[in-house]
mmCIF entry with sequence, helices, sheets and N, C-alpha, C, O atoms, coordinates in Angstrom:
data_MODEL
# 
_entry.id   MODEL 
# 
_entity.id                         1 
_entity.type                       polymer 
_entity.pdbx_number_of_molecules   1 
# 
_entity_poly.entity_id                      1 
_entity_poly.type                           'polypeptide(L)' 
_entity_poly.nstd_linkage                   no 
_entity_poly.nstd_monomer                   no 
_entity_poly.pdbx_seq_one_letter_code       MIREEIEDLVEEVIQLVGASSMADIGKVIGEIMLRIKGRADGRLVNQIVKDKLS 
_entity_poly.pdbx_seq_one_letter_code_can   MIREEIEDLVEEVIQLVGASSMADIGKVIGEIMLRIKGRADGRLVNQIVKDKLS 
_entity_poly.pdbx_strand_id                 A 
# 
loop_
_entity_poly_seq.entity_id 
_entity_poly_seq.num 
_entity_poly_seq.mon_id 
_entity_poly_seq.hetero 
1 1  MET n 
1 2  ILE n 
1 3  ARG n 
1 4  GLU n 
1 5  GLU n 
1 6  ILE n 
1 7  GLU n 
1 8  ASP n 
1 9  LEU n 
1 10 VAL n 
1 11 GLU n 
1 12 GLU n 
1 13 VAL n 
1 14 ILE n 
1 15 GLN n 
1 16 LEU n 
1 17 VAL n 
1 18 GLY n 
1 19 ALA n 
1 20 SER n 
1 21 SER n 
1 22 MET n 
1 23 ALA n 
1 24 ASP n 
1 25 ILE n 
1 26 GLY n 
1 27 LYS n 
1 28 VAL n 
1 29 ILE n 
1 30 GLY n 
1 31 GLU n 
1 32 ILE n 
1 33 MET n 
1 34 LEU n 
1 35 ARG n 
1 36 ILE n 
1 37 LYS n 
1 38 GLY n 
1 39 ARG n 
1 40 ALA n 
1 41 ASP n 
1 42 GLY n 
1 43 ARG n 
1 44 LEU n 
1 45 VAL n 
1 46 ASN n 
1 47 GLN n 
1 48 ILE n 
1 49 VAL n 
1 50 LYS n 
1 51 ASP n 
1 52 LYS n 
1 53 LEU n 
1 54 SER n 
# 
_struct_asym.id          A 
_struct_asym.entity_id   1 
# 
loop_
_struct_conf.conf_type_id 
_struct_conf.id 
_struct_conf.pdbx_PDB_helix_id 
_struct_conf.beg_label_comp_id 
_struct_conf.beg_label_asym_id 
_struct_conf.beg_label_seq_id 
_struct_conf.pdbx_beg_PDB_ins_code 
_struct_conf.end_label_comp_id 
_struct_conf.end_label_asym_id 
_struct_conf.end_label_seq_id 
_struct_conf.pdbx_end_PDB_ins_code 
_struct_conf.beg_auth_comp_id 
_struct_conf.beg_auth_asym_id 
_struct_conf.beg_auth_seq_id 
_struct_conf.end_auth_comp_id 
_struct_conf.end_auth_asym_id 
_struct_conf.end_auth_seq_id 
_struct_conf.pdbx_PDB_helix_class 
_struct_conf.details 
_struct_conf.pdbx_PDB_helix_length 
HELX_P HELX_P1 AA1 ARG A 3  ? VAL A 17 ? ARG A 3  VAL A 17 1 ? 15 
HELX_P HELX_P2 AA2 MET A 22 ? ASP A 24 ? MET A 22 ASP A 24 5 ? 3  
HELX_P HELX_P3 AA3 ILE A 25 ? ILE A 36 ? ILE A 25 ILE A 36 1 ? 12 
HELX_P HELX_P4 AA4 GLY A 42 ? LEU A 53 ? GLY A 42 LEU A 53 1 ? 12 
# 
_struct_conf_type.id          HELX_P 
_struct_conf_type.criteria    ? 
_struct_conf_type.reference   ? 
# 
loop_
_atom_site.group_PDB 
_atom_site.id 
_atom_site.type_symbol 
_atom_site.label_atom_id 
_atom_site.label_alt_id 
_atom_site.label_comp_id 
_atom_site.label_asym_id 
_atom_site.label_entity_id 
_atom_site.label_seq_id 
_atom_site.pdbx_PDB_ins_code 
_atom_site.Cartn_x 
_atom_site.Cartn_y 
_atom_site.Cartn_z 
_atom_site.occupancy 
_atom_site.B_iso_or_equiv 
_atom_site.pdbx_formal_charge 
_atom_site.auth_seq_id 
_atom_site.auth_comp_id 
_atom_site.auth_asym_id 
_atom_site.auth_atom_id 
_atom_site.pdbx_PDB_model_num 
ATOM 1   N N  . MET A 1 1  ? 15.849 -100.239 103.735 1.00 0.00 ? 1  MET A N  1 
ATOM 2   C CA . MET A 1 1  ? 16.142 -98.811  103.257 1.00 0.00 ? 1  MET A CA 1 
ATOM 3   C C  . MET A 1 1  ? 17.619 -98.567  103.190 1.00 0.00 ? 1  MET A C  1 
ATOM 4   O O  . MET A 1 1  ? 18.359 -99.034  104.056 1.00 0.00 ? 1  MET A O  1 
ATOM 5   N N  . ILE A 1 2  ? 18.075 -97.845  102.182 1.00 0.00 ? 2  ILE A N  1 
ATOM 6   C CA . ILE A 1 2  ? 19.483 -97.579  102.072 1.00 0.00 ? 2  ILE A CA 1 
ATOM 7   C C  . ILE A 1 2  ? 19.776 -96.317  102.951 1.00 0.00 ? 2  ILE A C  1 
ATOM 8   O O  . ILE A 1 2  ? 18.872 -95.623  103.416 1.00 0.00 ? 2  ILE A O  1 
ATOM 9   N N  . ARG A 1 3  ? 21.064 -96.080  103.137 1.00 0.00 ? 3  ARG A N  1 
ATOM 10  C CA . ARG A 1 3  ? 21.430 -94.981  104.113 1.00 0.00 ? 3  ARG A CA 1 
ATOM 11  C C  . ARG A 1 3  ? 20.916 -93.631  103.522 1.00 0.00 ? 3  ARG A C  1 
ATOM 12  O O  . ARG A 1 3  ? 20.424 -92.805  104.291 1.00 0.00 ? 3  ARG A O  1 
ATOM 13  N N  . GLU A 1 4  ? 21.006 -93.390  102.254 1.00 0.00 ? 4  GLU A N  1 
ATOM 14  C CA . GLU A 1 4  ? 20.645 -92.134  101.667 1.00 0.00 ? 4  GLU A CA 1 
ATOM 15  C C  . GLU A 1 4  ? 19.162 -91.872  101.936 1.00 0.00 ? 4  GLU A C  1 
ATOM 16  O O  . GLU A 1 4  ? 18.776 -90.746  102.247 1.00 0.00 ? 4  GLU A O  1 
ATOM 17  N N  . GLU A 1 5  ? 18.372 -92.862  101.823 1.00 0.00 ? 5  GLU A N  1 
ATOM 18  C CA . GLU A 1 5  ? 16.853 -92.759  102.118 1.00 0.00 ? 5  GLU A CA 1 
ATOM 19  C C  . GLU A 1 5  ? 16.669 -92.365  103.568 1.00 0.00 ? 5  GLU A C  1 
ATOM 20  O O  . GLU A 1 5  ? 15.874 -91.481  103.888 1.00 0.00 ? 5  GLU A O  1 
ATOM 21  N N  . ILE A 1 6  ? 17.403 -93.024  104.439 1.00 0.00 ? 6  ILE A N  1 
ATOM 22  C CA . ILE A 1 6  ? 17.286 -92.729  105.911 1.00 0.00 ? 6  ILE A CA 1 
ATOM 23  C C  . ILE A 1 6  ? 17.691 -91.256  106.208 1.00 0.00 ? 6  ILE A C  1 
ATOM 24  O O  . ILE A 1 6  ? 17.052 -90.521  106.960 1.00 0.00 ? 6  ILE A O  1 
ATOM 25  N N  . GLU A 1 7  ? 18.791 -90.913  105.555 1.00 0.00 ? 7  GLU A N  1 
ATOM 26  C CA . GLU A 1 7  ? 19.298 -89.465  105.781 1.00 0.00 ? 7  GLU A CA 1 
ATOM 27  C C  . GLU A 1 7  ? 18.279 -88.590  105.320 1.00 0.00 ? 7  GLU A C  1 
ATOM 28  O O  . GLU A 1 7  ? 18.025 -87.630  106.048 1.00 0.00 ? 7  GLU A O  1 
ATOM 29  N N  . ASP A 1 8  ? 17.591 -88.732  104.179 1.00 0.00 ? 8  ASP A N  1 
ATOM 30  C CA . ASP A 1 8  ? 16.625 -87.794  103.664 1.00 0.00 ? 8  ASP A CA 1 
ATOM 31  C C  . ASP A 1 8  ? 15.384 -87.751  104.612 1.00 0.00 ? 8  ASP A C  1 
ATOM 32  O O  . ASP A 1 8  ? 14.799 -86.692  104.840 1.00 0.00 ? 8  ASP A O  1 
ATOM 33  N N  . LEU A 1 9  ? 15.025 -88.892  105.131 1.00 0.00 ? 9  LEU A N  1 
ATOM 34  C CA . LEU A 1 9  ? 13.822 -88.998  106.087 1.00 0.00 ? 9  LEU A CA 1 
ATOM 35  C C  . LEU A 1 9  ? 14.198 -88.327  107.363 1.00 0.00 ? 9  LEU A C  1 
ATOM 36  O O  . LEU A 1 9  ? 13.342 -87.668  107.954 1.00 0.00 ? 9  LEU A O  1 
ATOM 37  N N  . VAL A 1 10 ? 15.440 -88.443  107.852 1.00 0.00 ? 10 VAL A N  1 
ATOM 38  C CA . VAL A 1 10 ? 15.864 -87.807  109.084 1.00 0.00 ? 10 VAL A CA 1 
ATOM 39  C C  . VAL A 1 10 ? 15.813 -86.324  108.932 1.00 0.00 ? 10 VAL A C  1 
ATOM 40  O O  . VAL A 1 10 ? 15.336 -85.647  109.842 1.00 0.00 ? 10 VAL A O  1 
ATOM 41  N N  . GLU A 1 11 ? 16.286 -85.758  107.810 1.00 0.00 ? 11 GLU A N  1 
ATOM 42  C CA . GLU A 1 11 ? 16.240 -84.309  107.534 1.00 0.00 ? 11 GLU A CA 1 
ATOM 43  C C  . GLU A 1 11 ? 14.774 -83.825  107.473 1.00 0.00 ? 11 GLU A C  1 
ATOM 44  O O  . GLU A 1 11 ? 14.449 -82.767  108.012 1.00 0.00 ? 11 GLU A O  1 
ATOM 45  N N  . GLU A 1 12 ? 13.928 -84.574  106.842 1.00 0.00 ? 12 GLU A N  1 
ATOM 46  C CA . GLU A 1 12 ? 12.558 -84.220  106.748 1.00 0.00 ? 12 GLU A CA 1 
ATOM 47  C C  . GLU A 1 12 ? 11.951 -84.199  108.111 1.00 0.00 ? 12 GLU A C  1 
ATOM 48  O O  . GLU A 1 12 ? 11.257 -83.229  108.417 1.00 0.00 ? 12 GLU A O  1 
ATOM 49  N N  . VAL A 1 13 ? 12.141 -85.168  108.958 1.00 0.00 ? 13 VAL A N  1 
ATOM 50  C CA . VAL A 1 13 ? 11.512 -85.261  110.308 1.00 0.00 ? 13 VAL A CA 1 
ATOM 51  C C  . VAL A 1 13 ? 12.116 -84.139  111.220 1.00 0.00 ? 13 VAL A C  1 
ATOM 52  O O  . VAL A 1 13 ? 11.393 -83.555  112.028 1.00 0.00 ? 13 VAL A O  1 
ATOM 53  N N  . ILE A 1 14 ? 13.410 -83.850  111.091 1.00 0.00 ? 14 ILE A N  1 
ATOM 54  C CA . ILE A 1 14 ? 13.964 -82.822  111.868 1.00 0.00 ? 14 ILE A CA 1 
ATOM 55  C C  . ILE A 1 14 ? 13.293 -81.510  111.649 1.00 0.00 ? 14 ILE A C  1 
ATOM 56  O O  . ILE A 1 14 ? 13.002 -80.778  112.596 1.00 0.00 ? 14 ILE A O  1 
ATOM 57  N N  . GLN A 1 15 ? 13.045 -81.207  110.409 1.00 0.00 ? 15 GLN A N  1 
ATOM 58  C CA . GLN A 1 15 ? 12.354 -79.995  110.032 1.00 0.00 ? 15 GLN A CA 1 
ATOM 59  C C  . GLN A 1 15 ? 10.854 -80.039  110.436 1.00 0.00 ? 15 GLN A C  1 
ATOM 60  O O  . GLN A 1 15 ? 10.286 -79.019  110.827 1.00 0.00 ? 15 GLN A O  1 
ATOM 61  N N  . LEU A 1 16 ? 10.256 -81.172  110.342 1.00 0.00 ? 16 LEU A N  1 
ATOM 62  C CA . LEU A 1 16 ? 8.816  -81.320  110.719 1.00 0.00 ? 16 LEU A CA 1 
ATOM 63  C C  . LEU A 1 16 ? 8.647  -81.054  112.217 1.00 0.00 ? 16 LEU A C  1 
ATOM 64  O O  . LEU A 1 16 ? 7.759  -80.291  112.596 1.00 0.00 ? 16 LEU A O  1 
ATOM 65  N N  . VAL A 1 17 ? 9.437  -81.634  113.047 1.00 0.00 ? 17 VAL A N  1 
ATOM 66  C CA . VAL A 1 17 ? 9.248  -81.466  114.531 1.00 0.00 ? 17 VAL A CA 1 
ATOM 67  C C  . VAL A 1 17 ? 9.998  -80.186  115.044 1.00 0.00 ? 17 VAL A C  1 
ATOM 68  O O  . VAL A 1 17 ? 9.835  -79.814  116.206 1.00 0.00 ? 17 VAL A O  1 
ATOM 69  N N  . GLY A 1 18 ? 10.783 -79.544  114.217 1.00 0.00 ? 18 GLY A N  1 
ATOM 70  C CA . GLY A 1 18 ? 11.448 -78.371  114.633 1.00 0.00 ? 18 GLY A CA 1 
ATOM 71  C C  . GLY A 1 18 ? 12.649 -78.675  115.616 1.00 0.00 ? 18 GLY A C  1 
ATOM 72  O O  . GLY A 1 18 ? 12.971 -77.891  116.509 1.00 0.00 ? 18 GLY A O  1 
ATOM 73  N N  . ALA A 1 19 ? 13.252 -79.817  115.390 1.00 0.00 ? 19 ALA A N  1 
ATOM 74  C CA . ALA A 1 19 ? 14.394 -80.236  116.237 1.00 0.00 ? 19 ALA A CA 1 
ATOM 75  C C  . ALA A 1 19 ? 15.617 -79.391  115.978 1.00 0.00 ? 19 ALA A C  1 
ATOM 76  O O  . ALA A 1 19 ? 15.915 -79.118  114.815 1.00 0.00 ? 19 ALA A O  1 
ATOM 77  N N  . SER A 1 20 ? 16.322 -78.973  116.961 1.00 0.00 ? 20 SER A N  1 
ATOM 78  C CA . SER A 1 20 ? 17.481 -78.131  116.810 1.00 0.00 ? 20 SER A CA 1 
ATOM 79  C C  . SER A 1 20 ? 18.702 -78.560  117.601 1.00 0.00 ? 20 SER A C  1 
ATOM 80  O O  . SER A 1 20 ? 19.787 -78.012  117.410 1.00 0.00 ? 20 SER A O  1 
ATOM 81  N N  . SER A 1 21 ? 18.535 -79.550  118.502 1.00 0.00 ? 21 SER A N  1 
ATOM 82  C CA . SER A 1 21 ? 19.658 -79.979  119.367 1.00 0.00 ? 21 SER A CA 1 
ATOM 83  C C  . SER A 1 21 ? 19.365 -81.462  119.753 1.00 0.00 ? 21 SER A C  1 
ATOM 84  O O  . SER A 1 21 ? 18.335 -82.058  119.436 1.00 0.00 ? 21 SER A O  1 
ATOM 85  N N  . MET A 1 22 ? 20.386 -81.978  120.469 1.00 0.00 ? 22 MET A N  1 
ATOM 86  C CA . MET A 1 22 ? 20.282 -83.361  120.957 1.00 0.00 ? 22 MET A CA 1 
ATOM 87  C C  . MET A 1 22 ? 19.137 -83.505  121.935 1.00 0.00 ? 22 MET A C  1 
ATOM 88  O O  . MET A 1 22 ? 18.671 -84.630  122.116 1.00 0.00 ? 22 MET A O  1 
ATOM 89  N N  . ALA A 1 23 ? 18.661 -82.500  122.557 1.00 0.00 ? 23 ALA A N  1 
ATOM 90  C CA . ALA A 1 23 ? 17.561 -82.543  123.396 1.00 0.00 ? 23 ALA A CA 1 
ATOM 91  C C  . ALA A 1 23 ? 16.268 -82.986  122.700 1.00 0.00 ? 23 ALA A C  1 
ATOM 92  O O  . ALA A 1 23 ? 15.322 -83.434  123.347 1.00 0.00 ? 23 ALA A O  1 
ATOM 93  N N  . ASP A 1 24 ? 16.252 -82.858  121.446 1.00 0.00 ? 24 ASP A N  1 
ATOM 94  C CA . ASP A 1 24 ? 15.072 -83.275  120.633 1.00 0.00 ? 24 ASP A CA 1 
ATOM 95  C C  . ASP A 1 24 ? 15.138 -84.654  120.021 1.00 0.00 ? 24 ASP A C  1 
ATOM 96  O O  . ASP A 1 24 ? 14.245 -85.054  119.274 1.00 0.00 ? 24 ASP A O  1 
ATOM 97  N N  . ILE A 1 25 ? 16.247 -85.417  120.351 1.00 0.00 ? 25 ILE A N  1 
ATOM 98  C CA . ILE A 1 25 ? 16.451 -86.701  119.695 1.00 0.00 ? 25 ILE A CA 1 
ATOM 99  C C  . ILE A 1 25 ? 15.214 -87.648  119.864 1.00 0.00 ? 25 ILE A C  1 
ATOM 100 O O  . ILE A 1 25 ? 14.828 -88.368  118.943 1.00 0.00 ? 25 ILE A O  1 
ATOM 101 N N  . GLY A 1 26 ? 14.673 -87.610  120.976 1.00 0.00 ? 26 GLY A N  1 
ATOM 102 C CA . GLY A 1 26 ? 13.512 -88.559  121.193 1.00 0.00 ? 26 GLY A CA 1 
ATOM 103 C C  . GLY A 1 26 ? 12.358 -88.260  120.361 1.00 0.00 ? 26 GLY A C  1 
ATOM 104 O O  . GLY A 1 26 ? 11.697 -89.193  119.906 1.00 0.00 ? 26 GLY A O  1 
ATOM 105 N N  . LYS A 1 27 ? 12.054 -87.070  120.120 1.00 0.00 ? 27 LYS A N  1 
ATOM 106 C CA . LYS A 1 27 ? 11.020 -86.655  119.182 1.00 0.00 ? 27 LYS A CA 1 
ATOM 107 C C  . LYS A 1 27 ? 11.289 -87.129  117.724 1.00 0.00 ? 27 LYS A C  1 
ATOM 108 O O  . LYS A 1 27 ? 10.413 -87.647  117.031 1.00 0.00 ? 27 LYS A O  1 
ATOM 109 N N  . VAL A 1 28 ? 12.500 -86.925  117.333 1.00 0.00 ? 28 VAL A N  1 
ATOM 110 C CA . VAL A 1 28 ? 12.917 -87.235  115.935 1.00 0.00 ? 28 VAL A CA 1 
ATOM 111 C C  . VAL A 1 28 ? 12.897 -88.746  115.763 1.00 0.00 ? 28 VAL A C  1 
ATOM 112 O O  . VAL A 1 28 ? 12.280 -89.249  114.824 1.00 0.00 ? 28 VAL A O  1 
ATOM 113 N N  . ILE A 1 29 ? 13.576 -89.497  116.672 1.00 0.00 ? 29 ILE A N  1 
ATOM 114 C CA . ILE A 1 29 ? 13.630 -90.982  116.499 1.00 0.00 ? 29 ILE A CA 1 
ATOM 115 C C  . ILE A 1 29 ? 12.235 -91.571  116.565 1.00 0.00 ? 29 ILE A C  1 
ATOM 116 O O  . ILE A 1 29 ? 11.912 -92.474  115.793 1.00 0.00 ? 29 ILE A O  1 
ATOM 117 N N  . GLY A 1 30 ? 11.365 -91.058  117.509 1.00 0.00 ? 30 GLY A N  1 
ATOM 118 C CA . GLY A 1 30 ? 10.071 -91.590  117.621 1.00 0.00 ? 30 GLY A CA 1 
ATOM 119 C C  . GLY A 1 30 ? 9.304  -91.467  116.316 1.00 0.00 ? 30 GLY A C  1 
ATOM 120 O O  . GLY A 1 30 ? 8.728  -92.455  115.861 1.00 0.00 ? 30 GLY A O  1 
ATOM 121 N N  . GLU A 1 31 ? 9.275  -90.343  115.721 1.00 0.00 ? 31 GLU A N  1 
ATOM 122 C CA . GLU A 1 31 ? 8.602  -90.143  114.448 1.00 0.00 ? 31 GLU A CA 1 
ATOM 123 C C  . GLU A 1 31 ? 9.212  -91.036  113.380 1.00 0.00 ? 31 GLU A C  1 
ATOM 124 O O  . GLU A 1 31 ? 8.498  -91.720  112.647 1.00 0.00 ? 31 GLU A O  1 
ATOM 125 N N  . ILE A 1 32 ? 10.507 -91.026  113.301 1.00 0.00 ? 32 ILE A N  1 
ATOM 126 C CA . ILE A 1 32 ? 11.098 -91.911  112.224 1.00 0.00 ? 32 ILE A CA 1 
ATOM 127 C C  . ILE A 1 32 ? 10.729 -93.393  112.344 1.00 0.00 ? 32 ILE A C  1 
ATOM 128 O O  . ILE A 1 32 ? 10.427 -94.060  111.354 1.00 0.00 ? 32 ILE A O  1 
ATOM 129 N N  . MET A 1 33 ? 10.763 -93.880  113.573 1.00 0.00 ? 33 MET A N  1 
ATOM 130 C CA . MET A 1 33 ? 10.463 -95.271  113.751 1.00 0.00 ? 33 MET A CA 1 
ATOM 131 C C  . MET A 1 33 ? 9.034  -95.646  113.317 1.00 0.00 ? 33 MET A C  1 
ATOM 132 O O  . MET A 1 33 ? 8.769  -96.716  112.770 1.00 0.00 ? 33 MET A O  1 
ATOM 133 N N  . LEU A 1 34 ? 8.086  -94.639  113.613 1.00 0.00 ? 34 LEU A N  1 
ATOM 134 C CA . LEU A 1 34 ? 6.772  -94.822  113.158 1.00 0.00 ? 34 LEU A CA 1 
ATOM 135 C C  . LEU A 1 34 ? 6.682  -94.970  111.630 1.00 0.00 ? 34 LEU A C  1 
ATOM 136 O O  . LEU A 1 34 ? 5.947  -95.796  111.090 1.00 0.00 ? 34 LEU A O  1 
ATOM 137 N N  . ARG A 1 35 ? 7.477  -94.117  110.972 1.00 0.00 ? 35 ARG A N  1 
ATOM 138 C CA . ARG A 1 35 ? 7.489  -94.167  109.499 1.00 0.00 ? 35 ARG A CA 1 
ATOM 139 C C  . ARG A 1 35 ? 8.196  -95.307  108.852 1.00 0.00 ? 35 ARG A C  1 
ATOM 140 O O  . ARG A 1 35 ? 7.760  -95.758  107.793 1.00 0.00 ? 35 ARG A O  1 
ATOM 141 N N  . ILE A 1 36 ? 9.271  -95.808  109.424 1.00 0.00 ? 36 ILE A N  1 
ATOM 142 C CA . ILE A 1 36 ? 9.986  -96.839  108.773 1.00 0.00 ? 36 ILE A CA 1 
ATOM 143 C C  . ILE A 1 36 ? 9.489  -98.304  109.181 1.00 0.00 ? 36 ILE A C  1 
ATOM 144 O O  . ILE A 1 36 ? 9.734  -99.277  108.467 1.00 0.00 ? 36 ILE A O  1 
ATOM 145 N N  . LYS A 1 37 ? 8.837  -98.384  110.273 1.00 0.00 ? 37 LYS A N  1 
ATOM 146 C CA . LYS A 1 37 ? 8.243  -99.687  110.705 1.00 0.00 ? 37 LYS A CA 1 
ATOM 147 C C  . LYS A 1 37 ? 9.054  -100.911 110.401 1.00 0.00 ? 37 LYS A C  1 
ATOM 148 O O  . LYS A 1 37 ? 8.601  -101.835 109.725 1.00 0.00 ? 37 LYS A O  1 
ATOM 149 N N  . GLY A 1 38 ? 10.274 -100.903 110.920 1.00 0.00 ? 38 GLY A N  1 
ATOM 150 C CA . GLY A 1 38 ? 11.194 -102.061 110.791 1.00 0.00 ? 38 GLY A CA 1 
ATOM 151 C C  . GLY A 1 38 ? 11.910 -102.250 109.491 1.00 0.00 ? 38 GLY A C  1 
ATOM 152 O O  . GLY A 1 38 ? 12.518 -103.300 109.280 1.00 0.00 ? 38 GLY A O  1 
ATOM 153 N N  . ARG A 1 39 ? 11.868 -101.279 108.602 1.00 0.00 ? 39 ARG A N  1 
ATOM 154 C CA . ARG A 1 39 ? 12.509 -101.374 107.281 1.00 0.00 ? 39 ARG A CA 1 
ATOM 155 C C  . ARG A 1 39 ? 13.963 -100.959 107.380 1.00 0.00 ? 39 ARG A C  1 
ATOM 156 O O  . ARG A 1 39 ? 14.696 -101.076 106.397 1.00 0.00 ? 39 ARG A O  1 
ATOM 157 N N  . ALA A 1 40 ? 14.396 -100.490 108.506 1.00 0.00 ? 40 ALA A N  1 
ATOM 158 C CA . ALA A 1 40 ? 15.794 -99.981  108.667 1.00 0.00 ? 40 ALA A CA 1 
ATOM 159 C C  . ALA A 1 40 ? 16.273 -100.391 110.082 1.00 0.00 ? 40 ALA A C  1 
ATOM 160 O O  . ALA A 1 40 ? 15.511 -100.619 111.021 1.00 0.00 ? 40 ALA A O  1 
ATOM 161 N N  . ASP A 1 41 ? 17.614 -100.456 110.125 1.00 0.00 ? 41 ASP A N  1 
ATOM 162 C CA . ASP A 1 41 ? 18.264 -100.819 111.442 1.00 0.00 ? 41 ASP A CA 1 
ATOM 163 C C  . ASP A 1 41 ? 18.166 -99.561  112.354 1.00 0.00 ? 41 ASP A C  1 
ATOM 164 O O  . ASP A 1 41 ? 18.562 -98.458  111.978 1.00 0.00 ? 41 ASP A O  1 
ATOM 165 N N  . GLY A 1 42 ? 17.640 -99.782  113.518 1.00 0.00 ? 42 GLY A N  1 
ATOM 166 C CA . GLY A 1 42 ? 17.462 -98.776  114.511 1.00 0.00 ? 42 GLY A CA 1 
ATOM 167 C C  . GLY A 1 42 ? 18.749 -98.162  114.944 1.00 0.00 ? 42 GLY A C  1 
ATOM 168 O O  . GLY A 1 42 ? 18.785 -96.967  115.235 1.00 0.00 ? 42 GLY A O  1 
ATOM 169 N N  . ARG A 1 43 ? 19.822 -98.931  115.003 1.00 0.00 ? 43 ARG A N  1 
ATOM 170 C CA . ARG A 1 43 ? 21.144 -98.383  115.381 1.00 0.00 ? 43 ARG A CA 1 
ATOM 171 C C  . ARG A 1 43 ? 21.619 -97.301  114.324 1.00 0.00 ? 43 ARG A C  1 
ATOM 172 O O  . ARG A 1 43 ? 22.144 -96.237  114.655 1.00 0.00 ? 43 ARG A O  1 
ATOM 173 N N  . LEU A 1 44 ? 21.381 -97.684  113.035 1.00 0.00 ? 44 LEU A N  1 
ATOM 174 C CA . LEU A 1 44 ? 21.872 -96.844  111.954 1.00 0.00 ? 44 LEU A CA 1 
ATOM 175 C C  . LEU A 1 44 ? 21.004 -95.473  112.042 1.00 0.00 ? 44 LEU A C  1 
ATOM 176 O O  . LEU A 1 44 ? 21.515 -94.361  111.913 1.00 0.00 ? 44 LEU A O  1 
ATOM 177 N N  . VAL A 1 45 ? 19.755 -95.682  112.258 1.00 0.00 ? 45 VAL A N  1 
ATOM 178 C CA . VAL A 1 45 ? 18.861 -94.509  112.362 1.00 0.00 ? 45 VAL A CA 1 
ATOM 179 C C  . VAL A 1 45 ? 19.318 -93.580  113.460 1.00 0.00 ? 45 VAL A C  1 
ATOM 180 O O  . VAL A 1 45 ? 19.402 -92.361  113.310 1.00 0.00 ? 45 VAL A O  1 
ATOM 181 N N  . ASN A 1 46 ? 19.605 -94.218  114.558 1.00 0.00 ? 46 ASN A N  1 
ATOM 182 C CA . ASN A 1 46 ? 20.062 -93.462  115.722 1.00 0.00 ? 46 ASN A CA 1 
ATOM 183 C C  . ASN A 1 46 ? 21.322 -92.708  115.454 1.00 0.00 ? 46 ASN A C  1 
ATOM 184 O O  . ASN A 1 46 ? 21.408 -91.530  115.799 1.00 0.00 ? 46 ASN A O  1 
ATOM 185 N N  . GLN A 1 47 ? 22.331 -93.344  114.840 1.00 0.00 ? 47 GLN A N  1 
ATOM 186 C CA . GLN A 1 47 ? 23.523 -92.766  114.516 1.00 0.00 ? 47 GLN A CA 1 
ATOM 187 C C  . GLN A 1 47 ? 23.382 -91.566  113.539 1.00 0.00 ? 47 GLN A C  1 
ATOM 188 O O  . GLN A 1 47 ? 24.027 -90.534  113.725 1.00 0.00 ? 47 GLN A O  1 
ATOM 189 N N  . ILE A 1 48 ? 22.540 -91.716  112.512 1.00 0.00 ? 48 ILE A N  1 
ATOM 190 C CA . ILE A 1 48 ? 22.275 -90.729  111.585 1.00 0.00 ? 48 ILE A CA 1 
ATOM 191 C C  . ILE A 1 48 ? 21.667 -89.519  112.257 1.00 0.00 ? 48 ILE A C  1 
ATOM 192 O O  . ILE A 1 48 ? 22.111 -88.396  112.017 1.00 0.00 ? 48 ILE A O  1 
ATOM 193 N N  . VAL A 1 49 ? 20.656 -89.719  113.098 1.00 0.00 ? 49 VAL A N  1 
ATOM 194 C CA . VAL A 1 49 ? 20.010 -88.629  113.866 1.00 0.00 ? 49 VAL A CA 1 
ATOM 195 C C  . VAL A 1 49 ? 20.984 -87.907  114.727 1.00 0.00 ? 49 VAL A C  1 
ATOM 196 O O  . VAL A 1 49 ? 20.957 -86.678  114.788 1.00 0.00 ? 49 VAL A O  1 
ATOM 197 N N  . LYS A 1 50 ? 21.857 -88.630  115.406 1.00 0.00 ? 50 LYS A N  1 
ATOM 198 C CA . LYS A 1 50 ? 22.921 -87.961  116.240 1.00 0.00 ? 50 LYS A CA 1 
ATOM 199 C C  . LYS A 1 50 ? 23.777 -87.131  115.422 1.00 0.00 ? 50 LYS A C  1 
ATOM 200 O O  . LYS A 1 50 ? 24.052 -85.982  115.769 1.00 0.00 ? 50 LYS A O  1 
ATOM 201 N N  . ASP A 1 51 ? 24.233 -87.672  114.308 1.00 0.00 ? 51 ASP A N  1 
ATOM 202 C CA . ASP A 1 51 ? 25.098 -86.868  113.403 1.00 0.00 ? 51 ASP A CA 1 
ATOM 203 C C  . ASP A 1 51 ? 24.473 -85.561  112.965 1.00 0.00 ? 51 ASP A C  1 
ATOM 204 O O  . ASP A 1 51 ? 25.117 -84.512  112.974 1.00 0.00 ? 51 ASP A O  1 
ATOM 205 N N  . LYS A 1 52 ? 23.172 -85.640  112.569 1.00 0.00 ? 52 LYS A N  1 
ATOM 206 C CA . LYS A 1 52 ? 22.479 -84.493  112.036 1.00 0.00 ? 52 LYS A CA 1 
ATOM 207 C C  . LYS A 1 52 ? 22.199 -83.448  113.127 1.00 0.00 ? 52 LYS A C  1 
ATOM 208 O O  . LYS A 1 52 ? 22.167 -82.248  112.855 1.00 0.00 ? 52 LYS A O  1 
ATOM 209 N N  . LEU A 1 53 ? 21.994 -83.929  114.379 1.00 0.00 ? 53 LEU A N  1 
ATOM 210 C CA . LEU A 1 53 ? 21.579 -82.969  115.445 1.00 0.00 ? 53 LEU A CA 1 
ATOM 211 C C  . LEU A 1 53 ? 22.824 -82.407  116.151 1.00 0.00 ? 53 LEU A C  1 
ATOM 212 O O  . LEU A 1 53 ? 22.714 -81.437  116.901 1.00 0.00 ? 53 LEU A O  1 
ATOM 213 N N  . SER A 1 54 ? 23.982 -82.990  115.925 1.00 0.00 ? 54 SER A N  1 
ATOM 214 C CA . SER A 1 54 ? 25.137 -82.456  116.678 1.00 0.00 ? 54 SER A CA 1 
ATOM 215 C C  . SER A 1 54 ? 25.907 -81.459  115.933 1.00 0.00 ? 54 SER A C  1 
ATOM 216 O O  . SER A 1 54 ? 26.895 -80.933  116.445 1.00 0.00 ? 54 SER A O  1 
# 
């Protein structure tokens, strides 16, 4: 997956789970990892989620 696809997915999941702060990072990353199933680097996903939630 390219970065833009991951960013779009992160935004979608943040809205889906109602995340609004870093306290919700576990819910967001958990849902994303279920959806990407190894198609993206976990470190990149983690960094994008942190950027979006901070």
